[in-house]
C-alpha positions, 0 to 999 in steps of 0.5 A: 535399550531394553525392549519390553513387549506388551502381551497380546491380551493387554494390547487387545484390551487397550485397543478395544478401549480406544475403539469404543472410546471408553478411553481416549487420547484426550483423557490421557493427555489431560491427566497427571502422571500418577493418575494416568498410570492408575487409569492405564492399570485397568487395561494393561495391569500394574506391571506394564502401566508404567512402561506404557505411560512412559512411552505415551509421555515421550510421544506427548513431549515430542508432539508438544515440542514439535507444535511449539517449535512450529509456532515459534517458526511461524511468528519469527523470521529465519534470521531472528536471533530470538527464534534461536533462543526460543527453540533452545528453551523448547529443546530443554523441555524433558517432561510433559508440560501440564496445561498450566505449565504449558500456558506459563511457558508459552506466555514467556515465549510470546512475551519475548517475541511480541514484546507483550505479555499474554495470559495463560488462556491467550497463550493456550489459544495461540497454541491451539490455533497453531495446532489447527493450522498444522492439522489443516496443512497436513490435509493439503494434497502433497505437491499441489500447485493449485488452490484447493478447498483444503488449502483455502481452509488452511488459509482461513485458519492462518488469517484467524491466527494472524488476526488474533495475534494482531489484536493482542498487539493492538490491545497492548499498544492502545492508549487510554485517554489518560495516556494520551494526555501525557506529554511524552505521548504528544508525538504519537498523538500527532502521528495518529491524528495525521493518519486518521485525517489521511484516511478520511481524505483518501477515501471515496475512490477505487484509485489503486488500479489507475495509480499504484497498479498502472505499472502492471498494465504498462509492463504488459501484465494485461490479464493480471491488471484486468482481473484485479480491476474486476475484483476491486469492483466486486469487493466494493459491491460486497462491502456496500451490501454488508449489514450495518454493525451499529453506530461506531462499531467495527464493520465486518471484515469478511470480504478482506478476510477472503482476499487475505486467506486466498494469499495464505492458501497459495502454493507459494505461501505454503511452500515458503517462497513468499516468506523467503523475501524479507518484505514478503512481496508486500503481502503481509501488510494489514493496510496500504499507506493511504489507509493507515487507520480504519477508525473512519469506517466506524462513522455512521453512514459514511463508514460503509463507503469508507470501508468499501473504498479501503477494501477495494484499494487494499484488496487490489494491492494484495491481489495484484501483488500475489498475482505478480509475485507468482508470475515473477517467481515462475519466470525466475525459476524457469531461468534457474533462480532459487526462489527460496534463497533469501537474497534472490527472493528479497530482490524480486520481492522489492521489484513486485512491491515497487511495481505495485506502488509500495517502495521501502522507506527505511529499516527504522520503524519510527522513522517510517511512521514519521515519514508516513504521517508527514507525507501523503504517499512516501512509499508510492513516491519511492516505488515510482523512483525505483521504477524510473531508475530500474532499481539501479540505486536499490541495495536489495538488488545487489545480490541478484543480477537476474532481478536487476535484469528483470527490473530494467526490462520492466522499466523499458517496457513501461517506457515503451508503452507510454511512448506508444500511447503518447505517439498515437495521441499526438498523431490524433491531436498534435497538441494533446501531448508534450514529450519534453519532461521539463514541461508540466504536461509531460506524461499527460494526454489532453482531452478537451480542456483537461490533461489526464495523467496516464503514468500513475504519478511517475510523470511528476517525478520525471518532470521534477528530475528534469528541472533540477538536473542541468540540460540544454535548450537552444544551445544554453546549458542550465536549469530549464522549466517549460510553462504549461500554459504558454509553452515558454522555456525559462532558465532558472538563474535566480538573477532577478528578484522573485525569479524561480530557482532550482531550489524553489522547484525542490521545495515546491515538489516536496511541499506538494507531497505533504499529508493533509495535517502537514499541509495545513501547517504549511498553509498556516505558516505561509498565510495562504493555500495553493489557491491563494486563499487565506486559511480559515477554520472552515478551509482547514476542517475541509482539508483535514476531513473531506475526501479529495474526490469530494473537494474536486467535485465541489470545485468543478460544480462551482466552475460549471464544467460540462465534463464533470462525470467523465473527470470524476470517473477517471479520478475515482480510478486513479487517472488524475486530471488537471484543467488546462484552462487558465486559472484565477491568479492575482488580486484582479481575478480574485475581484472578478470572481467575487463580482461575477461568481466562480461559474461565470469566471470560469467561462471567461477563463475558457474564452481567454484560453481558447483565444490564446491557443488560436493566436499562439498556434498561428504565431508558432506556424509563422515564418517569424517564430523560427527567427526568434530567440528563446527569450523573444518566443517566451515574451511573445507568448506572454504578451498574447496571454496578457492582452487576452487577460486585459481585454476581459478584465477591462470589459468588466471594469476591473 
């Protein structure tokens, strides 16, 4: 290759022009080849202008190709076949792309990746934002293991980039009213309505910390759990103080933006360890499943509360996942695991996601959408299943014995913590817990007339499994269930008319997991709600739009219970409770409620429950109890309950 040296006089002229800014790189970059040569002739002469321009254009091509390649790598996964094709297109570029050509080129690339067309201006914006990200990333101190001001600036830029691309996708997917009216879009309309109603019903609480996030506490990650709890309240407070944007307008996203940017600023995001896992440790999600749409945040007045709840919930999920991911990555690397390896990272990523309530449903997006619209929290259910089974059935764990070992250790730690808590509670009050998973009270602690779930929903899955798997009781093998009210064991044989079977247990379990929209359809088809009432327009509207916490509060106010404040605080933090008082069942008790009102009825039921507890406890402590068969014990307890019910009903002439 012939090397041409630029004379010192011309070099000095060019350097002076650049220093005093009479000539800038930006000026040169925006010109066509002919115009750029003419401009350079003023400083280096005609003989050298062509050489200098050629070298400059070579550098421009290299920079353009590098920038566009980085952009491609940022919007595609490592194994995405589209990435390879897109990069090949870039490699074939031999000349500098003019702004117009660059816009067209990026439009084609964006359309092939995003499945949507972008304008020349939008394509240019994408590239500029990506270039800004690259520049900010270069400013981050090399080898930094801490979050710095420079990395936070980079994190904010990444969030801006992802938000802009997300808005382009959203705009492309948004249907007009005319589109909504088309028969072919009926399925999507149903999914969207189901998502909106779920969002409305799931709001008004900060439940992540006591439900999805409780496994981190039980696993022994006390600091992570506490820090997430405190941040959730801080985030909720900030959202409540945000200025209103006006009627039906999108609320400011500054609080969530800061939370997301913190993830992008983390060293493990910058070094690629988060993205090494196929699920990205669950950190790339825009919304948790309880908040599939943010439309309710635009509702006047209530929108502020909805947004605060959504931020507390989603922000807690992202924060806890990030902290757990960092902890898991560090622990794995101490044991020599390469956390940039996709197989290893994906296994540990699934573990972190499950520990924070987000299990993987299906690889088919459409199926996942339908499941999420049909059931209230399918990913949460899958996460609990993974945790209870130690990920033994998780195919993503197959290639990582280290991740399997950590998953098993986590399950054992959680079980040990729950066992310790329940043992201490039983020492304080023998009737406060039930260690038999076939009983509804398993995994709950009874305080007064309430039972609080301390397992984050895992107990329900354990009870379900224990009832559909044959077990022994008093030497008899079969499907057993234990009554929450009488403690009676019942063998589900289906021999007698109307008797519960194991299949009924399966049906009831999944019916209880339906989303609000699917639940309304269930009630209409069945002709009654779970409370035994006939569905009406009002009850349907309440079920679809009123937050669960508000529905519970209304019911408790009607009953007149004196522990409402404690119960509502527990519910809002994710520690769900059930009233251990006997409920209103049958036509006679419905008549009683209509006659004396809900509050008086609840007082009567409390009295029946207290007297039943005293009599049943006395019976269980008697010498005759041990001599009874299981059937005789159950009949004796049922007789006590029937006698106490009859006494009260007859006293009111019913």
